[in-house]
C-alpha positions as CSV (number, residue, x, y, z in Angstrom):
1,M,-0.1,0.0,-0.2
2,N,1.4,3.2,-0.7
3,T,0.9,6.0,2.1
4,G,2.2,8.9,0.5
5,K,4.9,9.5,2.5
6,T,8.8,10.0,1.9
7,F,11.1,7.8,3.6
8,R,14.4,8.5,4.9
9,P,17.1,6.7,3.0
10,V,18.0,2.9,4.6
11,C,20.7,0.8,3.7
12,G,18.9,-2.3,3.0
13,L,15.7,-4.0,2.9
14,L,14.7,-5.4,6.6
15,S,15.0,-9.6,5.8
16,A,16.7,-12.7,7.3
17,T,19.4,-12.0,4.8
18,L,20.7,-8.2,5.2
19,L,23.5,-8.4,2.9
20,L,24.1,-4.7,2.8
21,T,26.5,-3.0,5.4
22,G,25.8,0.0,6.0
23,C,25.9,4.0,5.0
24,F,27.5,6.9,6.8
25,N,26.5,10.5,7.4
26,E,28.4,13.7,8.2
27,T,29.2,13.7,12.0
28,Q,26.6,16.2,13.5
29,D,24.1,16.3,16.6
30,E,21.0,17.7,15.5
31,P,17.7,16.6,15.5
32,V,16.5,14.9,12.2
33,S,13.2,16.6,11.1
34,G,10.2,15.6,8.7
35,N,9.5,12.4,7.2
36,E,13.7,11.3,7.8
37,G,12.6,11.7,11.3
38,R,10.8,8.6,11.6
39,I,11.7,6.0,14.1
40,R,12.7,2.5,12.7
41,V,11.8,-0.5,15.3
42,A,12.1,-4.4,14.9
43,H,10.1,-6.3,16.9
44,L,10.4,-9.7,18.3
45,Q,6.7,-10.8,18.2
46,P,4.2,-10.2,15.9
47,P,0.2,-9.1,16.9
48,R,-1.3,-12.4,18.2
49,S,-4.8,-10.8,18.6
50,G,-5.0,-7.8,16.3
51,L,-3.4,-5.2,18.6
52,T,-6.4,-5.3,21.0
53,P,-5.7,-3.6,24.0
54,L,-7.4,-6.4,25.9
55,S,-4.5,-9.1,25.0
56,D,-1.1,-9.2,25.5
57,D,-0.5,-6.9,22.2
58,A,-1.5,-4.0,24.7
59,F,2.3,-3.9,25.2
60,K,3.0,-2.8,21.6
61,L,0.7,0.1,22.1
62,S,2.4,0.8,25.1
63,R,5.3,0.8,23.4
64,W,4.6,2.9,20.9
65,S,3.4,5.4,23.1
66,T,0.1,5.4,21.1
67,A,-2.5,4.1,23.8
68,E,-2.2,5.6,27.5
69,T,-3.4,4.5,30.9
70,L,-5.0,6.3,33.4
71,V,-1.9,6.5,35.6
72,V,1.5,5.0,34.9
73,L,4.3,3.4,37.5
74,D,7.8,5.0,38.1
75,S,10.9,2.5,38.3
76,A,9.7,1.7,42.0
77,G,6.3,0.7,41.2
78,E,4.5,3.9,42.4
79,A,1.6,5.2,40.3
80,Q,2.1,8.7,38.9
81,P,-0.3,10.7,37.0
82,A,-0.8,9.8,33.1
83,L,-4.7,10.7,31.8
84,S,-5.9,11.0,35.7
85,T,-4.0,13.9,37.7
86,K,-5.3,12.8,41.3
87,W,-6.7,9.7,42.9
88,Q,-7.8,8.7,46.5
89,P,-10.0,6.2,48.0
90,I,-13.1,7.2,48.9
91,N,-13.9,4.0,51.0
92,D,-12.9,0.3,51.2
93,T,-13.7,-0.5,47.7
94,T,-13.8,2.3,45.7
95,W,-11.4,4.9,44.2
96,R,-12.1,8.5,42.6
97,F,-10.1,9.4,40.0
98,E,-10.1,13.1,38.4
99,L,-8.9,13.4,34.7
100,R,-6.6,15.7,33.2
101,P,-8.1,18.5,31.4
102,D,-8.2,19.2,27.5
103,V,-7.2,15.4,26.3
104,R,-7.9,14.8,23.0
105,F,-8.0,11.8,21.0
106,H,-6.7,10.7,17.8
107,D,-10.2,11.1,15.9
108,D,-10.1,14.5,17.7
109,S,-12.8,13.0,20.0
110,T,-12.5,14.5,24.1
111,L,-11.3,12.5,26.8
112,T,-14.7,12.4,29.3
113,A,-15.0,10.3,32.3
114,Q,-18.0,8.6,30.4
115,V,-15.4,7.4,27.9
116,V,-13.1,6.4,30.5
117,A,-15.9,4.3,32.4
118,N,-16.8,3.0,29.0
119,A,-13.0,1.2,28.1
120,L,-12.8,-0.1,32.1
121,N,-16.0,-1.8,31.7
122,V,-15.5,-3.2,28.4
123,A,-12.0,-4.6,30.0
124,A,-13.6,-5.7,33.4
125,N,-16.7,-7.6,31.1
126,A,-14.7,-9.0,28.4
127,T,-14.2,-13.2,27.3
128,P,-11.3,-13.7,28.7
129,K,-10.7,-10.9,30.8
130,P,-7.5,-9.2,30.6
131,R,-4.9,-10.7,32.7
132,I,-4.6,-7.5,35.3
133,L,-8.3,-8.2,36.1
134,D,-7.9,-11.9,36.6
135,G,-10.1,-12.8,39.9
136,V,-11.2,-8.9,40.4
137,K,-14.5,-7.6,39.6
138,L,-14.0,-4.3,38.7
139,T,-17.0,-1.6,37.7
140,A,-16.5,1.9,36.3
141,K,-18.7,5.0,36.3
142,A,-18.8,8.3,35.1
143,E,-19.3,11.1,38.0
144,G,-19.8,14.1,35.6
145,D,-17.8,15.1,32.9
146,S,-14.2,14.9,34.6
147,T,-14.3,12.3,37.6
148,V,-14.3,8.7,37.4
149,L,-15.4,6.0,40.2
150,V,-13.7,2.8,39.9
151,T,-15.2,-0.1,42.3
152,T,-14.1,-3.5,43.1
153,A,-15.6,-6.2,45.1
154,N,-12.9,-6.7,47.5
155,K,-10.6,-4.0,48.7
156,D,-7.4,-3.5,46.3
157,A,-4.6,-1.8,48.0
158,L,-3.2,-1.9,44.5
159,L,-5.9,-0.5,42.3
160,P,-4.0,2.7,41.2
161,Q,-1.2,0.5,40.2
162,R,-3.6,-2.0,38.3
163,L,-4.9,0.4,36.3
164,S,-1.5,1.6,34.8
165,S,-1.5,-2.0,33.0
166,P,-1.6,-1.6,29.1
167,Q,-4.4,-3.8,29.1
168,L,-6.4,-1.0,30.5
169,A,-5.5,1.6,28.3
170,I,-8.5,4.2,27.5
171,L,-9.2,4.5,24.1
172,S,-12.2,6.6,22.1
173,L,-15.7,5.3,21.7
174,N,-14.9,4.9,18.2
175,A,-12.6,1.9,19.3
176,Y,-15.2,0.0,20.2
177,K,-16.5,-2.2,17.6
178,E,-19.4,-5.3,16.9
179,N,-19.0,-8.7,18.1
180,S,-16.5,-7.3,21.0
181,V,-13.7,-5.8,18.6
182,V,-11.4,-3.3,19.6
183,D,-9.5,-1.1,17.3
184,P,-6.5,1.0,18.5
185,V,-6.2,2.4,14.8
186,N,-6.9,6.3,15.2
187,T,-8.5,5.9,18.8
188,G,-5.6,6.6,21.2
189,T,-4.4,9.4,23.1
190,G,-0.8,9.3,23.0
191,P,2.1,11.1,21.3
192,F,1.6,9.0,18.1
193,I,-1.2,7.7,16.3
194,L,-1.6,4.2,14.9
195,R,-2.5,4.6,11.2
196,R,-2.2,1.3,9.5
197,V,-1.3,-1.8,10.7
198,D,-0.1,-4.9,7.7
199,G,-1.3,-7.9,9.5
200,T,1.6,-9.5,11.6
201,S,4.0,-7.9,9.1
202,S,4.4,-4.3,9.9
203,A,2.5,-1.2,11.1
204,S,2.9,2.5,11.0
205,L,2.3,5.5,13.2
206,D,2.4,9.0,12.8
207,R,3.3,11.8,15.4
208,F,0.0,13.5,17.1
209,E,0.5,17.2,16.6
210,G,-2.4,17.8,18.9
211,Y,-0.9,15.7,22.1
212,W,-1.6,17.1,25.3
213,G,2.1,16.9,26.7
214,E,5.1,18.2,25.4
215,K,5.1,17.8,21.1
216,P,6.8,14.6,20.1
217,K,10.2,14.7,18.6
218,A,10.0,12.1,16.4
219,S,7.7,12.5,13.0
220,G,6.6,8.6,13.4
221,I,7.7,5.0,14.0
222,D,7.8,2.5,11.2
223,A,7.4,-1.1,13.5
224,S,8.4,-4.6,11.5
225,F,7.6,-7.6,13.6
226,V,11.0,-10.1,13.0
227,P,10.6,-13.1,15.0
228,D,14.4,-14.6,13.5
229,G,16.8,-13.2,15.9
230,T,19.8,-13.2,13.5
231,A,17.8,-11.0,11.2
232,R,17.0,-8.4,14.2
233,A,20.1,-8.4,14.9
234,A,21.6,-7.8,11.3
235,A,18.8,-5.0,10.8
236,L,21.0,-3.3,13.6
237,R,24.1,-4.0,12.1
238,T,23.2,-3.0,8.5
239,G,21.6,0.2,9.5
240,T,17.7,-1.0,8.5
241,A,16.6,-0.7,12.3
242,D,16.9,2.3,14.4
243,V,15.8,-0.1,18.0
244,V,15.9,-3.8,18.2
245,E,14.0,-5.5,20.8
246,A,15.8,-8.8,22.1
247,I,19.0,-9.6,20.2
248,P,19.8,-13.1,21.1
249,V,23.2,-13.4,23.3
250,S,24.7,-15.1,20.5
251,Q,24.7,-11.9,18.2
252,A,25.6,-9.9,20.8
253,P,29.5,-10.1,20.0
254,L,28.9,-9.2,16.7
255,L,27.8,-5.5,17.1
256,E,29.5,-2.8,18.3
257,P,29.2,-2.7,22.1
258,S,28.3,0.9,22.5
259,L,24.6,-0.1,20.3
260,V,24.1,-3.1,23.0
261,H,22.0,-2.2,25.9
262,E,21.1,-4.8,28.7
263,V,17.6,-4.1,30.6
264,P,17.3,-6.3,33.3
265,M,14.2,-8.3,33.6
266,P,12.3,-8.9,36.8
267,R,12.2,-12.7,36.0
268,T,14.3,-15.0,37.8
269,N,15.6,-18.5,37.2
270,T,14.7,-20.2,40.2
271,L,14.9,-24.1,41.4
272,Y,11.8,-25.2,43.1
273,L,12.3,-27.9,45.6
274,N,9.5,-30.1,46.8
275,T,8.7,-29.5,50.6
276,A,5.9,-32.2,50.6
277,R,7.7,-35.7,50.0
278,G,10.5,-37.2,48.6
279,V,14.0,-36.3,49.6
280,M,13.5,-32.8,49.5
281,K,10.9,-32.8,52.0
282,D,13.9,-33.3,54.1
283,P,15.4,-29.7,55.5
284,A,18.8,-30.7,55.5
285,M,18.8,-32.1,52.0
286,R,17.5,-28.8,50.8
287,A,20.3,-26.8,52.4
288,A,22.3,-29.4,50.6
289,V,21.1,-28.5,47.5
290,R,21.4,-25.1,48.0
291,D,24.9,-24.8,49.1
292,A,25.9,-27.2,45.9
293,V,24.9,-24.5,43.4
294,N,27.3,-22.5,41.8
295,R,25.4,-19.6,40.5
296,Q,28.2,-17.8,38.5
297,Q,29.0,-21.0,36.5
298,L,25.4,-20.9,35.2
299,V,25.4,-16.9,34.7
300,D,29.1,-17.6,32.8
301,N,28.6,-20.7,30.7
302,V,24.7,-20.7,30.0
303,Y,23.8,-16.8,29.8
304,E,27.5,-16.0,28.6
305,H,27.6,-13.4,31.4
306,H,24.4,-11.8,30.1
307,A,22.4,-12.5,33.6
308,D,23.3,-11.7,37.1
309,V,23.7,-13.9,39.9
310,A,20.8,-14.2,42.3
311,Q,20.9,-12.9,45.8
312,G,16.9,-13.2,46.1
313,L,13.9,-13.7,44.5
314,L,13.4,-10.2,43.6
315,G,16.2,-9.0,41.7
316,P,17.8,-5.7,40.0
317,A,14.7,-5.1,37.8
318,L,13.4,-3.7,41.4
319,P,15.9,-1.7,42.3
320,W,14.6,-1.2,45.9
321,A,15.1,-4.8,46.8
322,A,18.7,-5.4,47.1
323,K,18.6,-1.9,49.2
324,L,15.7,-3.8,51.6
325,R,17.4,-7.7,51.7
326,K,18.7,-8.7,55.1
327,P,20.2,-11.9,55.6
328,V,18.9,-15.2,56.6
329,A,18.8,-15.5,60.0
330,D,19.2,-19.1,60.7
331,P,19.6,-20.5,57.4
332,G,19.4,-24.7,57.3
333,T,22.4,-26.8,58.2
334,A,23.0,-29.0,55.2
335,G,23.0,-32.8,55.4
336,T,25.5,-35.0,53.9
337,P,23.4,-37.0,50.5
338,D,25.6,-40.4,50.4
339,G,23.7,-40.7,47.2
340,A,20.3,-39.7,47.6
341,S,18.3,-40.2,44.3
342,L,16.6,-36.9,42.7
343,T,15.0,-36.1,39.9
344,L,15.8,-33.0,38.5
345,A,12.8,-31.2,36.0
346,T,12.4,-28.5,33.7
347,F,10.9,-27.7,30.1
348,S,12.3,-27.1,26.8
349,D,10.3,-24.2,25.5
350,R,13.4,-21.7,27.1
351,P,16.4,-23.2,25.4
352,E,18.7,-22.1,28.0
353,L,16.7,-24.1,31.1
354,P,17.8,-27.7,29.6
355,E,21.2,-26.4,29.4
356,V,20.9,-25.0,32.9
357,A,19.9,-28.6,34.3
358,V,22.7,-30.3,32.9
359,Y,25.2,-28.0,35.2
360,L,23.1,-28.4,38.3
361,A,22.9,-32.0,37.6
362,Q,26.6,-31.8,37.8
363,Q,26.9,-29.7,40.6
364,L,24.4,-32.0,42.5
365,A,26.3,-35.3,41.6
366,A,29.6,-33.4,42.8
367,A,27.6,-32.8,45.9
368,G,26.8,-36.6,46.5
369,F,23.6,-36.6,44.9
370,T,22.0,-39.1,42.1
371,V,20.4,-37.2,39.9
372,K,17.7,-38.1,36.9
373,Q,17.0,-35.5,34.8
374,V,13.6,-34.7,32.7
375,V,13.2,-32.3,30.1
376,R,9.7,-32.0,28.1
377,E,7.8,-29.2,26.1
378,Y,6.2,-26.9,29.0
379,A,2.5,-28.1,27.8
380,Q,3.7,-31.6,28.6
381,I,5.5,-30.8,32.3
382,E,3.5,-28.2,34.3
383,A,0.8,-30.8,35.7
384,D,3.5,-33.0,36.9
385,A,5.4,-29.7,38.0
386,L,2.2,-28.6,39.7
387,A,1.2,-32.0,41.3
388,G,4.3,-32.3,43.2
389,K,5.8,-35.4,41.2
390,F,9.5,-34.1,40.5
391,D,11.9,-33.3,43.7
392,A,13.3,-29.9,42.1
393,F,12.4,-28.0,39.0
394,I,14.1,-25.0,37.4
395,L,11.6,-22.5,36.3
396,S,12.2,-18.9,34.7
397,R,9.4,-17.0,36.6
398,A,8.3,-13.4,36.3
399,T,8.1,-11.5,39.6
400,V,5.9,-9.1,39.1
401,L,3.0,-9.1,37.3
402,D,1.0,-6.2,35.3
403,S,0.7,-4.3,38.9
404,G,4.2,-3.8,38.7
405,D,4.1,-5.4,42.6
406,P,5.4,-8.8,43.2
407,V,3.2,-9.9,46.1
408,A,1.0,-11.7,43.7
409,Y,3.6,-13.7,42.4
410,M,4.9,-14.5,45.9
411,Y,1.5,-15.5,46.8
412,S,1.1,-17.9,44.1
413,D,4.5,-19.9,44.3
414,F,4.8,-19.7,48.2
415,S,1.4,-19.6,49.9
416,C,-0.5,-22.8,51.0
417,E,-3.1,-22.2,48.6
418,G,-0.7,-20.9,46.3
419,S,-2.1,-21.8,42.2
420,F,1.1,-22.3,41.3
421,N,3.0,-23.7,44.5
422,I,5.6,-26.1,42.8
423,S,7.5,-26.4,45.9
424,Q,4.2,-27.5,47.8
425,L,5.3,-25.2,50.5
426,C,3.0,-24.3,53.0
427,R,4.2,-22.4,56.3
428,P,1.6,-20.3,58.4
429,E,4.3,-17.9,59.2
430,I,4.9,-17.3,55.2
431,D,1.4,-17.1,54.7
432,A,0.7,-14.5,57.2
433,A,3.8,-12.2,56.2
434,L,2.2,-12.6,52.6
435,I,-1.0,-11.5,53.8
436,K,0.2,-8.4,55.5
437,A,2.3,-7.5,52.7
438,G,-1.0,-7.5,50.7
439,E,-2.8,-5.0,52.7
440,I,-0.3,-2.4,52.8
441,P,-0.7,0.3,50.3
442,A,2.1,0.7,47.6
443,G,5.0,2.7,49.5
444,E,8.0,1.8,51.5
445,A,6.1,0.1,54.3
446,R,4.4,-2.5,51.7
447,R,8.6,-3.0,49.8
448,Q,9.6,-3.6,53.7
449,A,7.2,-6.3,54.4
450,I,7.6,-7.8,51.1
451,M,11.3,-7.8,51.7
452,E,10.4,-9.6,55.3
453,A,8.3,-12.1,53.3
454,E,11.2,-13.2,50.9
455,N,13.6,-13.8,53.6
456,L,11.0,-16.4,55.3
457,I,10.5,-17.8,51.8
458,L,14.5,-17.9,51.6
459,A,15.0,-19.6,54.9
460,S,12.8,-22.5,53.9
461,D,15.1,-23.4,51.1
462,A,11.9,-24.3,49.0
463,A,13.3,-22.3,46.6
464,I,16.9,-21.5,45.2
465,P,17.1,-18.3,42.9
466,L,19.7,-19.3,40.8
467,L,19.9,-15.9,38.3
468,H,18.0,-12.8,37.2
469,E,17.7,-12.6,33.6
470,R,18.4,-9.4,31.1
471,V,17.1,-8.6,27.6
472,I,19.6,-6.8,25.2
473,Q,18.2,-4.2,23.1
474,G,20.3,-2.5,20.3
475,E,20.2,0.9,19.4
476,S,21.6,2.7,16.5
477,A,24.3,5.4,17.2
478,V,21.6,8.4,16.0
479,L,18.8,7.5,18.2
480,K,18.4,9.0,21.1
481,N,16.2,8.8,23.8
482,A,14.9,4.9,23.5
483,Q,13.4,3.8,27.0
484,R,14.9,0.6,28.9
485,D,11.9,-0.5,30.5
486,P,12.4,-3.8,32.6
487,R,8.6,-4.0,32.7
488,E,8.4,-3.6,28.6
489,R,5.5,-1.1,28.8
490,T,7.3,1.7,27.1
491,L,10.1,1.9,24.3
492,I,9.9,5.1,21.9
493,D,8.1,8.0,23.7
494,G,7.8,11.3,23.0
495,K,11.2,12.6,23.9
496,T,12.8,9.8,21.5
497,Q,14.3,10.9,18.5
498,L,17.0,10.6,15.6
499,V,19.8,12.9,15.7
500,S,22.2,13.3,12.6
501,G,25.8,12.0,12.9
502,D,28.0,9.3,12.0
503,Q,26.0,6.4,11.9
504,N,28.1,3.8,13.1
505,T,26.6,0.0,11.7
506,G,27.1,-1.3,14.6
507,A,29.5,-4.4,13.0
508,L,32.7,-5.4,14.4
């Protein structure tokens, strides 16, 4: 389709081959204007649900800054103003949100309380519900034109954080079609207007001149979906992309180091030990596993130094965790394995995990265990893992969900009633600590309570955190102010721009 736009010259076509080598401009440091100021993005995954914000595709809309939410989160997980400027609870289950004045949608309609209530109620009644509303009954009601009341069936101390989820983006009334279709094209409020989506291959966005905030620096975004990791890395190397998601570890050494940026992820690779049956029911055997694990070997050999050795369940993506973490007061004393047999399991969908299993098996064997390994696809092994059929299970686990808070993950994995309790752990003191943390509003006191709960979990040796993962983001030498977001909510915002200068292609 001919869009009538003039694209700035590129060095080659984005494809799996990408054989051309790059181009060079005179060295300057000035903004690129007009259509030449369009930012080219190579994404890892194509849209799966037609870019509806009610699905995980919502994160693409937020990474393009086209759809916005009532609030956003800062690095500590605190709610900050966005389409709403103020909020407060008016009773145990209802919050009042005041809307930012003079906000217009991309279709030139106006942001009102009625429009916001419609967007939230559509999400709350969707089938399936957006992940952030799983288990939450929510209703929204306009109070005049500029105030919205949001009510939940039960007290929800994290409601503002919940409303920061990209899956609860506010779109104009024109976005909501028949048969539950939600169309984000021309219906957001962000600094960039989504103009066109070409199936699962590309999308095009233009600068929104009527944006309520600071005028965007870039003239637009041209997004391509490139599942092949080698092709994504080549796009950065040859100058056919300005920002690239998830560069494979194997490709990073082939790129100019100044173009490669590692972003800590809220994801921990953890060894879960079965506390209910088998050899790991004995605390002394769990302590022996704990002492046998060599985390640095995993980071060096499996992740090629692109990960962080775990000190706890929560890693560098939550910058407050390390500052509040205290040593486990009474770590268990390790027993002597004497050839004790254990079954170590993981899944093959994440290719690094079977390799982690090989190294762990060697470490445990050196400590005196007899190790049997089981590796299957995740769909074929999850039920057995949750049923406690393995002594040890390696899992790469997201530690914060869409609210930006780890309590839900910790409760799911380590409480007596937890739905994802692979360790079969049930300790009243841990449940009490998690319930306490969950009832405290967001802030320093809640973070302190979270770390107290983490300490109790670590003391049980039910979970041995191994490492915290990172994602590698590529940025061209002429791209400035791209966002490096551990939550993967933002990538291009109004401050992101291209500047003229020496276009180092990044090839070594």
